[in-house]
N, C-alpha and C positions, 0 to 999 in steps of 0.2 A: 695705442697701437694694439690691435687685436692679435690673438695667437693664431698661427696657421691652422687651417682645418686638417685634421689627420686624414691620410690617404687610406682608403679601404683596401685591405689586403685579403683577397678571397681565400688564399691558401691558409693564412693564419686563422681566419675566421672558421674555416672548415676544420682545421686541426683542433681548435678549441671547442667548437660546438658539437662535433660528431660524438665524442665520448660523453659529453654532458647530456646528450639526447639518447645515448645508448645505440648509436648508429655505427656500423662497420662499413666503411667506404673502401672498396677494393681499388687497387692501382688502375684497373681497367675502367672503373667508374669515375675516378677522381677528375680527369679532364672535363668531363661533361658536368660534374657537380660544380667545379670551379667556374665554368662558363655560365651556368645557371645563376650562381651567386653574384657574378658580375652584372648579369642582366637584371637580377632582382634589385641590386643596389641602384642601378640606373633608374629603374621604375620607381623606387622609393623616393629618389630625388625629385622626380616629376610630381609625385603625390604631395610631398612635403612642401614643394614650392607653390602649390595652389593656395590662393587666399582662403582663409576660413573665418567666417563671422562667428565670434565667440558666443553671440546672443542666440545663434541658431543651433548651438551644440545641444544634442539630446543623447544622454547615455543609453546604450542598448539594455534591454531587459536581461535578466539573469536566468539561465535555464537550470532548473533543479529536477533531477530525475525522480520518478515516482508519481504516485497518485496525489493530487492536490487535496489538502485539508483533511486527510483521514488520519494523519499522525503515524501511519504505519510505514515502515521502510518498503521500498519497491522490491 
């Protein structure tokens, strides 16, 4: 028997993540932020439901600021 999938709670997510990211969300902004988080969750479910062939996985390159190969900081 599998465990039930936890339900996404946009308000709890907002309350936890805003301070962690240094964001101050006003009461005026909160309804729109919660609406966006719900939409983002729905979009993520579509993306994660798409089949992914592990053999075709290629990690992205890593950006490093500065001039290449000169050893000097930018």
